[in-house]
A tleap script that builds the chain and sets N, CA, C and O, in Angstrom:
source leaprc.protein.ff14SB
mol = sequence {
  NMET LEU SER ALA VAL VAL THR LEU LEU THR
  THR ALA GLU THR PHE PHE ASN HIE ARG ALA
  LEU TRP VAL ARG TYR THR GLN THR VAL THR
  GLN LEU TYR SER ILE SER ASP LYS LEU ASP
  TYR LEU SER ALA GLY GLN ASN ALA ASP THR
  GLU ASP LYS ASP LEU ASP LYS LEU PHE ASP
  GLU LEU GLN ARG THR PHE ALA GLN THR ASN
  ASP PHE TRP LYS SER GLU ARG SER GLU GLN
  ALA LYS PRO LYS ALA ALA LYS GLY CASN
}
set mol.1.N position { -4.640 -31.573 -11.257 }
set mol.1.CA position { -5.325 -30.433 -10.722 }
set mol.1.C position { -4.713 -30.038 -9.375 }
set mol.1.O position { -4.369 -28.875 -9.161 }
set mol.2.N position { -4.579 -31.015 -8.464 }
set mol.2.CA position { -4.043 -30.716 -7.214 }
set mol.2.C position { -2.615 -30.185 -7.287 }
set mol.2.O position { -2.257 -29.278 -6.536 }
set mol.3.N position { -1.817 -30.722 -8.158 }
set mol.3.CA position { -0.455 -30.220 -8.343 }
set mol.3.C position { -0.409 -28.797 -8.818 }
set mol.3.O position { 0.517 -28.059 -8.482 }
set mol.4.N position { -1.417 -28.385 -9.616 }
set mol.4.CA position { -1.490 -27.009 -10.074 }
set mol.4.C position { -1.816 -26.058 -8.897 }
set mol.4.O position { -1.283 -24.952 -8.804 }
set mol.5.N position { -2.668 -26.510 -8.047 }
set mol.5.CA position { -3.066 -25.670 -6.879 }
set mol.5.C position { -1.883 -25.555 -5.962 }
set mol.5.O position { -1.587 -24.458 -5.489 }
set mol.6.N position { -1.182 -26.656 -5.685 }
set mol.6.CA position { 0.002 -26.574 -4.841 }
set mol.6.C position { 1.077 -25.672 -5.424 }
set mol.6.O position { 1.724 -24.907 -4.709 }
set mol.7.N position { 1.256 -25.774 -6.726 }
set mol.7.CA position { 2.286 -24.904 -7.369 }
set mol.7.C position { 1.835 -23.445 -7.212 }
set mol.7.O position { 2.643 -22.591 -6.848 }
set mol.8.N position { 0.586 -23.155 -7.474 }
set mol.8.CA position { 0.091 -21.831 -7.316 }
set mol.8.C position { 0.304 -21.273 -5.970 }
set mol.8.O position { 0.752 -20.137 -5.808 }
set mol.9.N position { -0.030 -22.105 -4.950 }
set mol.9.CA position { 0.078 -21.606 -3.523 }
set mol.9.C position { 1.648 -21.400 -3.197 }
set mol.9.O position { 2.029 -20.442 -2.524 }
set mol.10.N position { 2.485 -22.319 -3.697 }
set mol.10.CA position { 3.873 -22.138 -3.433 }
set mol.10.C position { 4.435 -20.883 -4.127 }
set mol.10.O position { 5.275 -20.193 -3.550 }
set mol.11.N position { 3.997 -20.588 -5.316 }
set mol.11.CA position { 4.397 -19.386 -5.972 }
set mol.11.C position { 3.900 -18.151 -5.172 }
set mol.11.O position { 4.639 -17.196 -4.932 }
set mol.12.N position { 2.662 -18.223 -4.792 }
set mol.12.CA position { 2.131 -17.037 -4.050 }
set mol.12.C position { 2.889 -16.823 -2.756 }
set mol.12.O position { 3.060 -15.678 -2.340 }
set mol.13.N position { 3.341 -17.856 -2.116 }
set mol.13.CA position { 4.075 -17.777 -0.837 }
set mol.13.C position { 5.465 -17.067 -1.046 }
set mol.13.O position { 5.985 -16.390 -0.160 }
set mol.14.N position { 6.021 -17.271 -2.275 }
set mol.14.CA position { 7.315 -16.664 -2.542 }
set mol.14.C position { 7.150 -15.120 -2.705 }
set mol.14.O position { 8.072 -14.359 -2.411 }
set mol.15.N position { 5.957 -14.683 -3.179 }
set mol.15.CA position { 5.770 -13.291 -3.388 }
set mol.15.C position { 5.319 -12.526 -2.138 }
set mol.15.O position { 5.545 -11.321 -2.029 }
set mol.16.N position { 4.694 -13.217 -1.215 }
set mol.16.CA position { 4.107 -12.578 -0.020 }
set mol.16.C position { 4.636 -13.273 1.220 }
set mol.16.O position { 4.601 -14.500 1.314 }
set mol.17.N position { 5.110 -12.515 2.142 }
set mol.17.CA position { 5.527 -13.091 3.444 }
set mol.17.C position { 4.359 -12.870 4.364 }
set mol.17.O position { 4.310 -11.901 5.122 }
set mol.18.N position { 3.434 -13.771 4.285 }
set mol.18.CA position { 2.154 -13.613 4.985 }
set mol.18.C position { 2.330 -13.490 6.502 }
set mol.18.O position { 1.649 -12.687 7.140 }
set mol.19.N position { 3.203 -14.250 7.059 }
set mol.19.CA position { 3.332 -14.235 8.493 }
set mol.19.C position { 3.867 -12.901 8.959 }
set mol.19.O position { 3.342 -12.342 9.922 }
set mol.20.N position { 4.933 -12.345 8.287 }
set mol.20.CA position { 5.506 -11.126 8.692 }
set mol.20.C position { 4.447 -10.020 8.483 }
set mol.20.O position { 4.305 -9.169 9.360 }
set mol.21.N position { 3.707 -9.995 7.374 }
set mol.21.CA position { 2.696 -8.979 7.159 }
set mol.21.C position { 1.614 -9.106 8.245 }
set mol.21.O position { 1.155 -8.088 8.764 }
set mol.22.N position { 1.213 -10.283 8.585 }
set mol.22.CA position { 0.164 -10.466 9.586 }
set mol.22.C position { 0.644 -9.859 10.924 }
set mol.22.O position { -0.109 -9.158 11.600 }
set mol.23.N position { 1.889 -10.136 11.284 }
set mol.23.CA position { 2.434 -9.585 12.558 }
set mol.23.C position { 2.414 -8.058 12.489 }
set mol.23.O position { 1.917 -7.405 13.406 }
set mol.24.N position { 2.941 -7.495 11.428 }
set mol.24.CA position { 3.008 -6.044 11.284 }
set mol.24.C position { 1.615 -5.430 11.273 }
set mol.24.O position { 1.405 -4.393 11.903 }
set mol.25.N position { 0.689 -6.017 10.600 }
set mol.25.CA position { -0.652 -5.504 10.506 }
set mol.25.C position { -1.344 -5.580 11.934 }
set mol.25.O position { -2.073 -4.672 12.334 }
set mol.26.N position { -1.092 -6.632 12.619 }
set mol.26.CA position { -1.593 -6.800 14.005 }
set mol.26.C position { -1.033 -5.651 14.865 }
set mol.26.O position { -1.780 -5.058 15.644 }
set mol.27.N position { 0.239 -5.335 14.742 }
set mol.27.CA position { 0.820 -4.236 15.499 }
set mol.27.C position { 0.175 -2.843 15.082 }
set mol.27.O position { -0.047 -1.959 15.909 }
set mol.28.N position { -0.087 -2.734 13.819 }
set mol.28.CA position { -0.679 -1.503 13.326 }
set mol.28.C position { -2.110 -1.321 13.881 }
set mol.28.O position { -2.485 -0.232 14.315 }
set mol.29.N position { -2.895 -2.410 13.855 }
set mol.29.CA position { -4.247 -2.299 14.443 }
set mol.29.C position { -4.189 -1.954 15.919 }
set mol.29.O position { -5.006 -1.169 16.399 }
set mol.30.N position { -3.245 -2.522 16.645 }
set mol.30.CA position { -3.141 -2.232 18.029 }
set mol.30.C position { -2.778 -0.723 18.266 }
set mol.30.O position { -3.303 -0.072 19.169 }
set mol.31.N position { -1.871 -0.221 17.420 }
set mol.31.CA position { -1.487 1.154 17.544 }
set mol.31.C position { -2.701 2.035 17.177 }
set mol.31.O position { -2.930 3.043 17.845 }
set mol.32.N position { -3.458 1.697 16.173 }
set mol.32.CA position { -4.619 2.483 15.817 }
set mol.32.C position { -5.732 2.494 16.885 }
set mol.32.O position { -6.391 3.512 17.099 }
set mol.33.N position { -5.924 1.337 17.550 }
set mol.33.CA position { -6.819 1.300 18.707 }
set mol.33.C position { -6.290 2.210 19.775 }
set mol.33.O position { -7.080 2.919 20.399 }
set mol.34.N position { -5.025 2.237 20.022 }
set mol.34.CA position { -4.513 3.077 21.110 }
set mol.34.C position { -4.701 4.537 20.795 }
set mol.34.O position { -4.993 5.318 21.701 }
set mol.35.N position { -4.540 4.958 19.497 }
set mol.35.CA position { -4.739 6.273 19.077 }
set mol.35.C position { -6.237 6.663 19.244 }
set mol.35.O position { -6.550 7.764 19.696 }
set mol.36.N position { -7.125 5.757 18.880 }
set mol.36.CA position { -8.542 5.924 19.010 }
set mol.36.C position { -8.937 6.107 20.513 }
set mol.36.O position { -9.760 6.952 20.864 }
set mol.37.N position { -8.295 5.258 21.381 }
set mol.37.CA position { -8.607 5.386 22.797 }
set mol.37.C position { -8.223 6.729 23.314 }
set mol.37.O position { -8.981 7.356 24.054 }
set mol.38.N position { -7.042 7.191 22.933 }
set mol.38.CA position { -6.527 8.505 23.339 }
set mol.38.C position { -7.484 9.649 22.880 }
set mol.38.O position { -7.781 10.582 23.626 }
set mol.39.N position { -7.937 9.519 21.631 }
set mol.39.CA position { -8.816 10.554 21.109 }
set mol.39.C position { -10.193 10.518 21.888 }
set mol.39.O position { -10.781 11.556 22.189 }
set mol.40.N position { -10.641 9.327 22.177 }
set mol.40.CA position { -11.902 9.209 22.969 }
set mol.40.C position { -11.756 9.821 24.307 }
set mol.40.O position { -12.667 10.488 24.798 }
set mol.41.N position { -10.576 9.601 24.940 }
set mol.41.CA position { -10.307 10.124 26.256 }
set mol.41.C position { -10.246 11.656 26.175 }
set mol.41.O position { -10.773 12.321 27.068 }
set mol.42.N position { -9.633 12.233 25.154 }
set mol.42.CA position { -9.540 13.665 25.096 }
set mol.42.C position { -10.958 14.311 24.800 }
set mol.42.O position { -11.273 15.386 25.313 }
set mol.43.N position { -11.733 13.666 24.020 }
set mol.43.CA position { -13.021 14.160 23.671 }
set mol.43.C position { -14.061 13.995 24.840 }
set mol.43.O position { -15.077 14.687 24.899 }
set mol.44.N position { -13.745 13.051 25.744 }
set mol.44.CA position { -14.684 12.801 26.881 }
set mol.44.C position { -14.432 13.826 27.983 }
set mol.44.O position { -15.299 13.997 28.840 }
set mol.45.N position { -13.356 14.476 28.005 }
set mol.45.CA position { -13.106 15.470 29.103 }
set mol.45.C position { -13.984 16.663 28.924 }
set mol.45.O position { -13.747 17.514 28.066 }
set mol.46.N position { -15.012 16.720 29.752 }
set mol.46.CA position { -16.050 17.847 29.609 }
set mol.46.C position { -15.524 19.156 30.142 }
set mol.46.O position { -15.795 20.221 29.588 }
set mol.47.N position { -14.781 19.072 31.205 }
set mol.47.CA position { -14.250 20.305 31.810 }
set mol.47.C position { -12.951 20.793 31.166 }
set mol.47.O position { -12.657 21.988 31.159 }
set mol.48.N position { -12.210 19.883 30.646 }
set mol.48.CA position { -10.907 20.300 30.060 }
set mol.48.C position { -11.006 20.575 28.558 }
set mol.48.O position { -11.598 19.801 27.806 }
set mol.49.N position { -10.426 21.669 28.151 }
set mol.49.CA position { -10.414 21.949 26.735 }
set mol.49.C position { -9.300 21.205 26.042 }
set mol.49.O position { -8.152 21.213 26.488 }
set mol.50.N position { -9.641 20.579 24.975 }
set mol.50.CA position { -8.595 19.852 24.211 }
set mol.50.C position { -7.762 20.887 23.449 }
set mol.50.O position { -8.283 21.695 22.680 }
set mol.51.N position { -6.476 20.833 23.688 }
set mol.51.CA position { -5.596 21.782 23.048 }
set mol.51.C position { -5.150 21.229 21.691 }
set mol.51.O position { -5.097 20.024 21.450 }
set mol.52.N position { -4.832 22.208 20.815 }
set mol.52.CA position { -4.419 21.758 19.494 }
set mol.52.C position { -3.139 20.956 19.569 }
set mol.52.O position { -2.929 20.089 18.721 }
set mol.53.N position { -2.302 21.190 20.505 }
set mol.53.CA position { -1.036 20.434 20.608 }
set mol.53.C position { -1.279 18.955 20.900 }
set mol.53.O position { -0.563 18.071 20.432 }
set mol.54.N position { -2.400 18.714 21.756 }
set mol.54.CA position { -2.803 17.292 21.979 }
set mol.54.C position { -3.279 16.605 20.727 }
set mol.54.O position { -2.909 15.455 20.489 }
set mol.55.N position { -4.071 17.248 19.929 }
set mol.55.CA position { -4.540 16.774 18.673 }
set mol.55.C position { -3.412 16.597 17.652 }
set mol.55.O position { -3.375 15.624 16.900 }
set mol.56.N position { -2.487 17.577 17.651 }
set mol.56.CA position { -1.335 17.454 16.763 }
set mol.56.C position { -0.458 16.249 17.087 }
set mol.56.O position { 0.080 15.591 16.196 }
set mol.57.N position { -0.328 15.976 18.387 }
set mol.57.CA position { 0.458 14.769 18.803 }
set mol.57.C position { -0.213 13.482 18.333 }
set mol.57.O position { 0.457 12.563 17.861 }
set mol.58.N position { -1.558 13.420 18.464 }
set mol.58.CA position { -2.269 12.252 17.990 }
set mol.58.C position { -2.171 12.139 16.460 }
set mol.58.O position { -1.997 11.037 15.940 }
set mol.59.N position { -2.275 13.195 15.775 }
set mol.59.CA position { -2.172 13.177 14.341 }
set mol.59.C position { -0.820 12.708 13.891 }
set mol.59.O position { -0.711 11.917 12.954 }
set mol.60.N position { 0.253 13.203 14.573 }
set mol.60.CA position { 1.633 12.792 14.291 }
set mol.60.C position { 1.786 11.276 14.547 }
set mol.60.O position { 2.409 10.564 13.758 }
set mol.61.N position { 1.228 10.820 15.620 }
set mol.61.CA position { 1.260 9.408 15.951 }
set mol.61.C position { 0.571 8.548 14.904 }
set mol.61.O position { 1.047 7.461 14.577 }
set mol.62.N position { -0.547 9.031 14.378 }
set mol.62.CA position { -1.287 8.326 13.335 }
set mol.62.C position { -0.454 8.282 12.011 }
set mol.62.O position { -0.360 7.252 11.342 }
set mol.63.N position { 0.118 9.413 11.690 }
set mol.63.CA position { 0.937 9.452 10.481 }
set mol.63.C position { 2.171 8.576 10.599 }
set mol.63.O position { 2.554 7.924 9.628 }
set mol.64.N position { 2.796 8.547 11.757 }
set mol.64.CA position { 3.993 7.701 12.024 }
set mol.64.C position { 3.575 6.211 11.880 }
set mol.64.O position { 4.283 5.416 11.262 }
set mol.65.N position { 2.444 5.871 12.449 }
set mol.65.CA position { 1.961 4.476 12.322 }
set mol.65.C position { 1.796 4.024 10.879 }
set mol.65.O position { 2.247 2.950 10.482 }
set mol.66.N position { 1.113 4.906 10.086 }
set mol.66.CA position { 0.932 4.584 8.736 }
set mol.66.C position { 2.257 4.551 7.956 }
set mol.66.O position { 2.439 3.694 7.090 }
set mol.67.N position { 3.147 5.443 8.245 }
set mol.67.CA position { 4.466 5.458 7.536 }
set mol.67.C position { 5.280 4.178 7.890 }
set mol.67.O position { 5.884 3.567 7.008 }
set mol.68.N position { 5.289 3.793 9.152 }
set mol.68.CA position { 6.009 2.582 9.541 }
set mol.68.C position { 5.488 1.334 8.874 }
set mol.68.O position { 6.249 0.477 8.424 }
set mol.69.N position { 4.166 1.252 8.818 }
set mol.69.CA position { 3.527 0.083 8.171 }
set mol.69.C position { 3.848 0.078 6.671 }
set mol.69.O position { 4.180 -0.965 6.107 }
set mol.70.N position { 3.752 1.198 6.058 }
set mol.70.CA position { 4.042 1.306 4.632 }
set mol.70.C position { 5.534 1.046 4.367 }
set mol.70.O position { 5.846 0.356 3.397 }
set mol.71.N position { 6.437 1.546 5.150 }
set mol.71.CA position { 7.827 1.267 5.041 }
set mol.71.C position { 8.146 -0.237 5.182 }
set mol.71.O position { 8.996 -0.779 4.476 }
set mol.72.N position { 7.447 -0.871 6.097 }
set mol.72.CA position { 7.662 -2.328 6.341 }
set mol.72.C position { 7.198 -3.075 5.073 }
set mol.72.O position { 7.902 -3.954 4.575 }
set mol.73.N position { 6.012 -2.718 4.558 }
set mol.73.CA position { 5.506 -3.353 3.315 }
set mol.73.C position { 6.432 -3.193 2.177 }
set mol.73.O position { 6.680 -4.157 1.453 }
set mol.74.N position { 6.981 -1.976 1.967 }
set mol.74.CA position { 7.878 -1.734 0.840 }
set mol.74.C position { 9.152 -2.524 1.044 }
set mol.74.O position { 9.695 -3.089 0.096 }
set mol.75.N position { 9.643 -2.567 2.302 }
set mol.75.CA position { 10.855 -3.363 2.581 }
set mol.75.C position { 10.693 -4.832 2.198 }
set mol.75.O position { 11.546 -5.445 1.556 }
set mol.76.N position { 9.545 -5.359 2.630 }
set mol.76.CA position { 9.166 -6.785 2.345 }
set mol.76.C position { 9.125 -7.026 0.852 }
set mol.76.O position { 9.654 -8.027 0.369 }
set mol.77.N position { 8.499 -6.113 0.107 }
set mol.77.CA position { 8.362 -6.256 -1.343 }
set mol.77.C position { 9.753 -6.140 -2.012 }
set mol.77.O position { 10.045 -6.895 -2.940 }
set mol.78.N position { 10.595 -5.224 -1.563 }
set mol.78.CA position { 11.873 -5.104 -2.212 }
set mol.78.C position { 12.790 -6.307 -1.938 }
set mol.78.O position { 13.575 -6.710 -2.796 }
set mol.79.N position { 12.672 -6.879 -0.712 }
set mol.79.CA position { 13.443 -8.055 -0.361 }
set mol.79.C position { 12.994 -9.241 -1.259 }
set mol.79.O position { 13.814 -10.053 -1.688 }
set mol.80.N position { 11.700 -9.314 -1.521 }
set mol.80.CA position { 11.203 -10.441 -2.333 }
set mol.80.C position { 11.535 -10.252 -3.777 }
set mol.80.O position { 11.585 -11.239 -4.511 }
set mol.81.N position { 11.764 -9.049 -4.233 }
set mol.81.CA position { 12.046 -8.765 -5.627 }
set mol.81.C position { 13.540 -8.989 -5.951 }
set mol.81.O position { 13.883 -9.249 -7.104 }
set mol.82.N position { 14.384 -8.894 -4.993 }
set mol.82.CA position { 15.830 -9.105 -5.161 }
set mol.82.C position { 16.165 -10.472 -5.750 }
set mol.82.O position { 16.821 -10.536 -6.790 }
set mol.83.N position { 15.735 -11.579 -5.115 }
set mol.83.CA position { 15.991 -12.853 -5.644 }
set mol.83.C position { 15.526 -13.089 -7.082 }
set mol.83.O position { 16.178 -13.745 -7.895 }
set mol.84.N position { 14.364 -12.512 -7.332 }
set mol.84.CA position { 13.729 -12.645 -8.713 }
set mol.84.C position { 14.675 -11.866 -9.697 }
set mol.84.O position { 14.931 -12.367 -10.792 }
set mol.85.N position { 15.181 -10.688 -9.342 }
set mol.85.CA position { 16.041 -9.996 -10.299 }
set mol.85.C position { 17.319 -10.670 -10.434 }
set mol.85.O position { 17.902 -10.653 -11.518 }
set mol.86.N position { 17.835 -11.303 -9.350 }
set mol.86.CA position { 19.103 -12.020 -9.414 }
set mol.86.C position { 19.048 -13.197 -10.437 }
set mol.86.O position { 20.026 -13.489 -11.125 }
set mol.87.N position { 17.896 -13.838 -10.500 }
set mol.87.CA position { 17.692 -14.941 -11.364 }
set mol.87.C position { 17.792 -14.562 -12.853 }
set mol.87.O position { 18.231 -15.348 -13.693 }
set mol.88.N position { 17.380 -13.366 -13.125 }
set mol.88.CA position { 17.382 -12.867 -14.485 }
set mol.88.C position { 18.701 -12.513 -14.942 }
set mol.88.O position { 18.853 -12.328 -16.150 }
set mol.89.N position { 19.759 -12.380 -14.089 }
set mol.89.CA position { 21.047 -11.998 -14.515 }
set mol.89.C position { 21.923 -13.181 -14.911 }
set mol.89.O position { 23.075 -12.992 -15.303 }
savepdb mol mol.pdb
quit
């Protein structure tokens, strides 16, 4: 039973680079908190009108954060799939 669990965990580790994903997701959360803080700051300004360009910049930053995280995840998955494909040849 124990050997089956160890085998399962070893197999799962080959498919997922948990440490790299953890680091990337930690960076993503930090970036999202930063965007949230900027949005809070803009919305707290009672005398200043929030301009569309300020909101557009925040939206672009949000989209860029999501795209970078998604690209990293796809890159990790494609790197992990290459050795598997090579074994089949």
